[in-house]
N, C-alpha and C positions, 0 to 999 in steps of 0.2 A: 593473570597476574598475579603474586601473593602481595598481600601487605599489613602491616598492620595497627589494628584497630587506637581510635584515638584515646580511650580510655584505657582502657585492660589490658591493651599492649599484646591483645592476642590478636595470633595471623589470622586474617581474611584473604578471601578470593572476592577480584574483578574490581571496581573503582570507587566501593564503597569505605566512608571511615569509619564507620562503625559496627561494632559487630551487632549479631541478637538483642544480646543480653542487655547491652551498654542500649541501642537504639531505642527498646525498649523502657530505658532507666529516663530518658530526657523528660519526658515527662512528668513521671512521679520526682526527681529531684529539682524541675526548673519550672516545675506547670505550662512545660511550651508543647502547642500540638505543633507535628510535623510541618501541614503545613503554612505555619508560623516561619516556617526561617528562610531564609530567603536560597535562591541557587546561585551559584557563583556566579552567573552573568549578570543579576540583580548588582551583586556583593560588586563585582566590576564595575556596572553603574556609577552606582555611590560613591565608590574612588575615585574614578575620574573627577565628580561635582567637586569632591573632597581635596584632591590633590594640590590644585595652587593655595591651598590652605594650611597644608603640613608645618608643623614646626613654627607656629603662630598661635599668640596663647587662644583662650576662651575668645574672647571677645572678637579680635579679630576675626577667628571660624567661623561666630553666631553672625557679623555682621556680612559675612562670604557667601551664606548661606538665606540671609535676604535678599540678597542681591539676586538670586536664581529668581526673584520676580521679577517679570519684563515691567508689568503695569501697575499702578493701586486697583485697576477694573479686577484683576483675578481675587483679588478679596474679598471679602463679603462686606455687605454694604457702609455696614456701623462701622468695619471697624478702619475703612480709610480718614486718609487725616481731615482734619478740618476745614473749609474754603470757606471765603470772606471774612464777616467780621471775626475776630478773635471774642470767645468765649468770655463771658463776663467773669473775672476768674481772682477774684477778691483775696486782702494777703491776712483775713481772717479765716477765709476759707485753705489758704498754704498752712495756718495757723495749724487749725482743729485739728488738717492730716500730720501733722508735726507733730503733734501732742499725740497722736494715734503710736509713730514712730519713738517717741520717748518712752511711753508707755509698755511696748512691746519689750528695747532693748534692756528696759531695767528688771521686767519679772519676766520676757521672756515666752509672752500669751496675750492674748488681748485682750482687753475689761471682760469682767464680769459683769459689773455692771449696763444698763442698757447703754447705748451710744449709736450716735445718729450721725453721719456724714455727708456731707454737700457731695456731688457729682459735676464735674465741668457740664453746660447744655441744659440741667436739670436732673432731677431725682436722688434718689440718698441710697446710701448704705446704710441698713443697721444692723447692728448684732446683740442681741438677748440671745440669754442665754444657750451661750455656746453655738446661736446658728446662725448665719448672716444673711440677709432677705436686703434684693435690688427694688424698690419701689414696692416694697410688700410682697414680694413672690418670694422664697424661700430658696435657697440653690443648695442642688443637691453636694457640693462638694467645698469646701474652705481654699480662700482665694492670697494667695502669699500676699497675706497685708504689710507687712515687711515693705519688703520691694513698691509695693502700688504706695504706701506713705513716703517712703521717698519719691517716688515717681512725681506725685499730688501737692507733696509741699515745696514745688516746685511751679510758680505763675506761666511760665514759659513753655513750660513743655505737659499744660493741660488741654491744645487743642491738638495734640499730636492723633484721637480720635475723636468721630466725628458721636457717636451714641454709644459713652461711658455704659449706661446702663448694659445694652444690645451684649457689647463687650464685654465685661464683665460677667456675663450670665452666661454668655459660649466656653470662657476661659474655665469656669465653674464645671461647666458638663465637659472643660477637656481631661482637666488632670485630677491625680486619686492624694489622699493624704500617704503620707508614705513614714515611717516611724523608724529607729534604731532598731539592729535586728542579728540575726546573725548569721550567716550564709546561709543554712540550710532551711532555713524560718523563707524564703526571699520567694521562694518555688509556690506556698501558698498562699503568702500576698497575693503575689502575679495571678493564681487563680480568682479569690476572692474581687478582686479589683479587674481582672478583666471585663469584657465584652463582645455579645456575639455580631456582628457585622453587622448583621439589622434584626429587629427583634422577631419579624416574624417571616417566615416563608411564602408568603402566598399576601395578594395585595387587600382581602378580606376578612384577612385572621386576627384577630385579637389576644394577643398570650396574656400570661397574667400578668400582673404588676411586676417589676423588677427591672433586670440596669437593662438599659436598650443605650444604642449609639451614641456619642458626642451631637450629629448634627441632627439627630430628630427627637434628644431629648430638647436642644436645644428652641427649637419648631415648636416641639410639643410645650413649651413653658413659656413660649411666646402667647400663642393659643390661650391657652390654658387660662393666663389671666387678663383674655379679653372677653368677656360677657359675649359680647355681640358675636364673637364666631366661635362659640361654645358649641358643642357637642349634644346637640337636646336642646328642650324647650331650656331644659334649667341651670343654661349655660357651665359658668365659672363652677357652681357645688357641684355638679356635675362631673365636671374634667378631675376634679382630685380623686375622684373612684376608677377612672382611663389608663391606660396606657398611656407612655408618652410618645411611644413611638406610631400606636396608631390613629390617635391624636393629632399626627404630621402628616402620616399620610393622607387623613382624609384631608384634609387643608392645600394641596398641590398649591395653591394661589399664594398659600404664609412659605411655602417653602424655595417659592421661584423667587418671592420679594425679599429672599435674603442676599440673595445676586454672589456675584463671583465664581469661582470656579468649583466648589462646591457644592453651588446649589445645581448647576446645571450641571453636573456628573448625578446626584440625588434622583431631581429631573427626568431624567436619560434611562435608567436605574428602571426606576418607576414607570416608566415606559414601556419599559421591556418587559415588565410583569415578572410574572412565575418563576421562571427559568432561571431567569438572574438572580432573584429575589432566592432563590432554594441555594445557589453559588454563596451568599454571602449568610445566612443564615444559618450554614455550617462552619464559617468561619469563628474565630475567637482574635476578639485584637487585643493585647497586651497593652499595658498604660506606659505612652511614651515621655508626660510632664506630670511632675510629681512635685508634691508642696508639703516641705520640713521645715519646723522652723518659721515658720511664714515668709518662706523663698522658694519663687519656683525655682525648678531641676528639671536640666536632663537626665535619663533614665539610660546607663550604655556604659560596655564592659568595660574594665579596665582591668590586666590581665588574670583572665576569665570569670573574674566576679561579679554581677552589678552594683553600679556604683551611680554617683551622683554627681552631676554639673551643672553649676546652679548658671543660670542661664540670669546671661547682661540683660539691668534694667534702662531697654532700647527701645523705643513704641514699632520701628522698623522689624527688631528683631520677634517680640515678643506677637506684634499682630501677624506678623506671615507662620509662626511655629502654632500659632489655634487656628489659624487657616487652614494648616495642611492637617491637624486633627480631625479638623469637621470634614474633611474629604474620605468620600467612600472606598474602603478596601482595595487596593488593585490601581486607582487611581493614583498619576504620579507624585501629586502630594503626598499620601499616605504614607506610601512605600517608600521614600526618602526617607520620612521618620518613624520608621520599620526595621531600615536599613540602617539609620545613625548610631543605634543597639550596638549594632556587628565593628560600624569604623569609624565612631567617635575619635578614638583614641589610637587606632591605627589600624592598619588595611585587615590585618588578621586577626582579630580578635576570634576565638572562642568560648564557648562555655568551656568550664570546668569543674569538675565538682570537687570536693571538700576531701580533706583526708579521709574523714567517716567514710563519705558518700563513697570514694573511690576502691576503696577495702569492701567495703559492699560489691561493687560493680565487678571485680576481681573473684569472689567467691563464686557469685552468678556464673560467671565464665567457667568454673573450674568445675561446678556442678552441672554444666551444657555438657561442657566434654566429658565426665565422669558415665558419660547418661550412655555416650556414644553414638550409633546409629538412633535412639530411642529421641532422640534431638539435633539441634541441628545449628551450629553459630552462624547459617544465615540468617538473614531477617526475613518474617515474613510480610508481605505490604497487605494490611487487613484492609484497608478505608485511606482516604487523603490525609484524615489525620493522626492514624497510627498503625506503630509497627506491633508481630507479637513475633512468641518464643515457641516456635513447635514443637510437642512431646507424646508419643506413641506409647499408649495404656497399655499394662497386660493383659487387658482384655482384647487388645483390638481396634480400639473406638481410638482416634486422634485428638488432640487439642491445643488448643493456640493459645499461649498469656501473654496477655495485652495489657499494659501500664496506662494507670485512668488519674485523675486528679486526686487524689490518693495515695500517701507512699504507701500506706495501710492492706491497700486492698488490689487486686490486680483480677480483669475481667476473662472468663475463661468461654471458649467456643469451644463444642465440640461438633467434628466429622468423621464419616465413617469412614473414610478411605485417605491415605498418603499425595494421592492425584488431585484431590480438590483443595491441595493446596493452592493453585493457582485462581479458583475462585470459592477461597472459602468464604467468602462477605454474603453469597449465596446458597451455600448450601452447608452452614452450620444450624446451631443451636446454641444458646448462652445457657449455663451453668452459674449459678450463684454461689459464691466461697466466701465467706469472711471469718478468717483466721483469728480473729484480733490481734496479730502478734504486733506489738507495737515497738520495732527494730529496723534499721533502714532498709528501704526501698528493697536492695538486689537479695538482702539476706529475705527477706517476705517471699521475692521471687524463685526463689531456690527450693522455699519449702511447699510452695505451691508446685513445681515442678515434680519432684522426687515422687510428694504426693500423685500425683497426676500421673505420672511412669509406675506407681505402684497399686493403678486404683483398685485393682481385684479386690488389696488389703482396705485400703483406705473408705472404701468403699460402707463401711462398718460404723464406721464415723460421721460420715458426711453425707445426709440426709436425699441434696440436691444430685449428688454425685450415685448415689443407690439407686433411686429415681430412675436414670437416664440408663443408669445399665439395664437394669432389670425392664424398660421396656425395648433397649436395645437386645438384647437374650429372648423377649417373647415375639420379635416380632419374626415375619414368616421368616425361613431360614434360607427356602429356593428362589429370590424372589424371581421374575422378568427381567426386572434391574433396578442395579442401583441404587438409581434416583427414585424409582417406584417404593422400593423397598423405604427408603431415608425418607422416603410424604409420610407412611404410616407409622414412624418413630414420630415424626415432629405433629401428626394430627394427634396421636396419645399424650405425649407428652403435652400438649395445649388443653386436651379435655382435665389431666390430672392436675394440671393446675389451674384452671378453672373452679373443678371443686374444693380442690384445698380451699381454694382464695373463700369461696363463700361457705368456706364449714369456720373459717377462722376472721371471718369479718369484723366481729369483734373482739381481737386478742392483741394484747397491748403492745409491741414492737418492744416501747421500753421495757419493759418486764422483763422480757425476750433476752433482751441486748443483756440485763443483768445477772440472768440465770445460766447464758453461756459465758458470760466473764470469771462466774463464779467456777462453773465446771473445770475451764482453762487453769484457775492458779490454784483451786485447793486439790485436797484429792480426790481420786475417783469416788465415787456409788457406790455400794458394793450392791444393792442392793437394784442398782441400773445393770441391768444384764444385757450384753445384745446379742439379739436371738440367732441362732444361725438361721444362715441362707439355704432355702428350699435347691437342691441342685439338678439340675437339669435332668442328670441320667439319672435321678431317680425316678423311670417312665412307669414304674409296676404303680405308686400311689400317685394321687392327688395332692397335687400341690396347695402347702397349706398359704395362707394368704398371712402379708409377717403384719403385726401389730404397730401401728404407727410410734415413733419412738421417736423422741426431741434430739435436735439438732447436736450434735457433738463434734468438738474439733480439735480433740489430744492430739490425732496422729499428728496435724498441721505444726504443734512443738514438738513435736517425735520428728519429725522432719526436719522440724530449723534445725533440732541438732543437730540431725545427720548431717545436714547441711554444711553447718560450723566444724564439724569434726572431718568431712573428707575435704574441706576449703581450705584446713591448717594443717592433714597430712602432704596434700600438692604443694602447700608453701615449704614445707618441711624439704618435701622432694627438689621442691627450684633450689633451693638453701645448698644445698649437697652437690646438687649437679654443678652449679657456682662455683 
């Protein structure tokens, strides 16, 4: 059954919502992987939770969500309400937080001078040189201080959290700072602020220092601040140079000590071991909570665009949202936080590209159609996280163009025959092509398609492509099987790449980028002549080896211009028909 693509409005077959081109552009446009997008069944489940609160204001909706917690024991121990004797929270304590609120309201930012604030139950929040510290531990992300100041300037609200230092530390791990930006910049922000489902694919592996998931970061910070539980004999000092996730996983007692649903779910994953960790490691989690203007916000779609919803300053709401943010991906709370992005404002919110992005998507669709049987509007599923556009080159080689986090660069996988489309991830070889064309992603993808469809010509300017086709042509012409022939291609390519890497060990990549950029924007160097490639039909002569040539990408600029011309021509034709 034929339908229309959600973005480009082109015809598609089956039950798909987007064509190959638009599917491929989701990642470059929005920084979202395919496995981050919830299924219809998942959205229906979340909508059923939200249904009783539709039409109510944001505060009532947040309170409705908070009521999904059946018992405080589902929350981490630190998040639960204070029991027994109230905290000693004096008028002076309230006034110090009130002064903080007044400063932020007047100047729009936190004080530049060192500032120390007492926390209910003991401990301190320090602000110095733009950084925030809880009991001397530097927080990874800024807290919503204006909201907190309003909360803690009221002595009756201090007991809503039983362990304020741990709660603030967990919140800091769960939020990301955001800033006013153009709609088209949101994808880059999303990529830069996302985190992997877990920091490593195996319990015994320690990855380099970097972003880890909120729960493991929270536990890792807790362990690192306690020398007696540190890794190695040097305790706290040694922990400064360790990955927070590894520190946490090395201390299951600390993970268990958090308590609540999040703690239990993570313990179960670690007990399962490598298989579950690999699944999580291949996921990428987008931020759910953000801080702007020192206030806490939920990130949610409205009219197709990411937006911010101020989270009501209420302890019941805050502790539930942060608790869900600590759960591993796939857990009920984590799924709910993910799905709120799509369901907060309506039941059927979807990502919609900007006008510029939409024009780019239509241009890509036009060029796919122009290639006829050499390409296809049907998405090819390369992995759990990405789809690609199939294109057949003039050489007979097949390619898959796949979106990346960089809107100006696409991944290219090559494979020998169309029959391998179903298993292209098993029978493919990556080809690195970096066009350095600063145009909308759909325009860049169109340039890739046209260059690859005419790979016989493009190889003269794209060294990586020429290397691949050389190997392709020199491999045995009558193999006993395609698999055996392709194995020769892969092995030969690996040997060549290793050899080139050894020779270029000391080569400065930054200098290369500058040279390549100059080649694109300036007139071609008349001294740089592309050598004619020896032809296979010249059987009477010994093939002459080619001299190494610098990588050149003028062909992609030409193909980009051609893509633009094709798109304009098609657009004119469509207007005439109308």
